[in-house]
C-alpha positions in Angstrom: -15.6 -32.2 39.5 -17.3 -33.0 36.2 -19.8 -30.2 36.5 -17.1 -27.6 37.3 -15.0 -28.9 34.4 -17.9 -28.7 32.0 -18.7 -25.1 33.2 -15.1 -24.2 32.7 -15.1 -25.7 29.2 -18.2 -23.7 28.3 -16.6 -20.5 29.7 -13.4 -21.1 27.8 -15.2 -21.9 24.5 -16.6 -18.3 24.6 -13.0 -17.1 24.5 -12.1 -19.5 21.6 -10.4 -22.1 23.7 -11.7 -25.6 22.9 -11.5 -28.1 25.8 -12.3 -31.8 25.8 -13.6 -33.0 29.2 -13.1 -36.6 30.1 -14.8 -38.3 33.2 -13.0 -41.6 33.7 -15.8 -42.8 36.1 -13.4 -45.2 37.9 -9.8 -45.3 38.9 -9.6 -49.0 38.8 -9.5 -49.9 36.0 -8.4 -46.5 34.8 -9.1 -45.8 31.1 -5.7 -44.3 30.1 -6.4 -44.9 26.4 -9.2 -42.3 26.3 -6.8 -39.8 27.9 -4.0 -40.7 25.5 -6.4 -40.2 22.5 -7.4 -36.8 23.8 -3.8 -35.6 24.3 -2.9 -36.7 20.8 -5.6 -34.3 19.6 -5.1 -31.4 22.1 -1.4 -31.7 23.1 -2.3 -30.7 26.6 -3.7 -32.2 29.8 -5.3 -30.7 33.0 -6.2 -33.2 35.7 -8.9 -32.0 38.1 -9.9 -33.8 41.3 -11.1 -33.1 44.8 -8.4 -35.0 46.6 -5.2 -33.2 47.7 -2.7 -32.6 45.0 0.2 -34.2 46.8 0.0 -38.0 46.3 -3.5 -37.8 45.0 -5.1 -39.8 42.1 -4.1 -36.9 39.8 -0.5 -37.6 40.4 -1.0 -41.2 39.4 -2.9 -40.2 36.2 -0.1 -37.7 35.3 2.6 -40.3 35.8 0.8 -43.0 33.7 -0.3 -40.7 30.9 3.1 -39.0 30.7 4.7 -42.4 30.1 2.5 -42.9 27.1 2.4 -39.5 25.4 5.2 -37.3 26.7 6.3 -36.5 23.1 2.8 -35.3 22.2 2.6 -32.7 25.0 3.1 -29.0 24.0 3.1 -27.9 27.7 3.5 -29.4 31.1 0.5 -31.3 32.6 -1.3 -29.2 35.1 -3.1 -30.5 38.2 -6.0 -28.7 39.8 -6.7 -30.2 43.2 -7.2 -29.4 46.9 -4.3 -28.1 48.9 -2.2 -30.5 51.1 -4.1 -29.6 54.2 -7.0 -31.0 56.3 -10.5 -30.4 54.8 -12.1 -27.5 56.6 -15.3 -28.2 58.6 -17.0 -24.9 57.6 -19.0 -25.0 54.3 -17.7 -21.6 53.4 -14.1 -22.6 53.8 -14.7 -26.0 52.1 -15.9 -24.1 49.0 -12.6 -22.2 48.9 -10.7 -25.5 49.5 -12.1 -27.5 46.6 -11.3 -26.8 42.9 -13.9 -24.7 41.1 -14.6 -23.4 37.6 -12.4 -20.3 38.1 -9.3 -22.4 39.1 -9.9 -24.8 36.2 -10.2 -21.8 33.7 -7.0 -20.3 35.2 -5.2 -23.6 34.7 -6.4 -23.9 31.1 -5.3 -20.4 30.2 -1.9 -21.2 31.8 -1.4 -24.4 29.9 -2.5 -22.8 26.6 0.0 -20.0 27.1 2.9 -22.3 28.0 5.1 -24.1 25.5 8.0 -26.5 26.0 11.1 -24.9 24.4 
């Protein structure tokens, strides 16, 4: 997902939205500190991964990060992931199934527009 996230960040930059992209490289150990540091600067988090959203690694990242920096967040954390369904066998359908630049850009615009009241 890193290439899609970087493309989305470049696209957003053209619209004046600065995005910091973090690739944790591993989930065990998971480098929560780098995410916490980024959230302290940006006040937002979008977690992008290929696994299904329900019960995926993104949910664990959200839970752990939120424990550390809830008071720094200006909007809810957004997850961009695959739907809770079997992966399609067709390459054309698989392309629709997995997150892409457009879905990441849409999530970024949503989180920038949202504010906790």
